[in-house]
N, C-alpha and C positions, 0 to 999 in steps of 0.2 A: 505494501500500499504506498502510494507516495506522501509525502509532509505535504501538508499546504505553508505556503510562505505568505508571510505579508510584505514580504518584497518584490514580488511577483508580478508589479503595475508597469505596464513600460513607463511612468513617468519616474520610475524613482530607476538612475542609471548611476549603474557602478558603485551601488548596496551592497552588493553579495560577499562582502566582508562580514557587515555587521549579522548578516544572517549567521554566519561562521561564527559571530563573537556571541548571538546572542544562545546558540548550541552550547558554547565553551559555557557560559558561563550556569546554562542550565545544568550540565554536567558535574559543576563545582557546586553547587548553592545545595545538594543534598550533604557535604559535609556536619558533622553536627558537633567534631571536637576540632579544637577547643572554640570557647565560646568568643564572641567580641561583637563591638559596639560602633556605629562609623555616625561621627559628629561633624556638624556644618558648624566652625569654629570663626567662622567669619564669612563676608559676601562672597570670594574665593577662594577660603582654606577650611581643608577639612582632615578629621583627626580619625585614624584604627584605633583602639584599642581591644589586645588583644589578651585573655586570660592565661598569662603561662605560669603558674605558682609548681614550682618545683624544680624549674627548668634556670639553668642559669646563663649569663651571656656566652660564655663559651660553649654550650648546647645548642644556640640560635642560630637562623642566616637568615638575614634579608636582601631578596635578592629582586629585580626585574626581571624579564624573560619576556622580551618582544613586546605584548603591549599589557602584559601580567604583571602584579606584585605576587614575590612567592616568599612567605613565611617556614621555615624548617625548626622541629625542635626534633632533637637526638640525644638521649642523656648518653654523655661521655661516661661516667664513671663506672664503675665497673661494682656492682652487691648482690655478687652469687654469694659471696660471705656470710649474706646477711639471711637470718632465718625470721619470715615473716610468722606471727600469729595471724594477722590478718593483714591485709593490705588493699585498701579501701582508698588509695590515690593513685591518681591514674599518674604511671609512668611510660607511658606508649610516646613513639614518637608521631609528627605529625606533619600534615602539609595543608596548607590553607592558602588558595591563590584570590587575588582579585583581580578582576579585567578593568586597565586604565582604559580611558576616552583619552583623545586627542588630547594634548594641553595641558596634562594631568604631570605634575612635577613632584618626587619624592623629596621633601628638603630635610628630614631628619628621622630617628628612631632613639626610643630613652625608655630604660626601664625602670618602674619604680611600683614597691610592693609588688609582686609577682604579677606585673600590667606590664604589656610591650606596646607603646604608645607609637604610632609612626604618624607623622605629619606631612601633609601634604599641600599643593597648590595647582589652582587652575588657572591657568593663564587663558584670557581672553582673548581672540584675537582681533584685531581691529579690519571691518567690511573693507575687501577690497575691489573696486570698481574699475572693470576693467572694457576697451573700447574694442570690439571688432571688426575687425576688415571685411567688408562683401563685395563678394569679385560677382559682377553680372557677364553673363557670356553674348556677345552679339552677333545678330546675322545667324551663317549657317557656316560658320568658320570654327564654332566653340573655340576657341579664343579667349581667355579673359580679361574682359576688363576692369581693372581697380578701380574703384570709386572711395576717394579717403571721407569720413568719418568725424566731422569736424566736432568735438566733445563741446565744445563752448556753444555751440547753434543748438 
């Protein structure tokens, strides 16, 4: 069965990559560990806060891969010598991914009381207006004739 796409309109040219990003996002949204918050901290500022209790800075990595922010946690210490009577604190490795839009830049990361904070800023580009040269074909010779369009008219 083929999947119905919201981007199959002939008026939406070049949006194929958005469909791929949405597929990617739906696959990563099923992850439940570790929990996280996303806050808006200003008009163009965001903060992702991930609960990573029990992980040290050496156990964590924060990277960007293509258009994704990837947070990985893996315990480095060997606790095979410990004998647990009850083990209720999660010590499993994890990978949490966030898809970043164009213009989103990571400005920093910090740890505080078992929370990893990642600061992001969204750069809003200035609108770009371009004039497109229009060519006409005259007579039967199919030779293009260029007409300059003056932007001040």
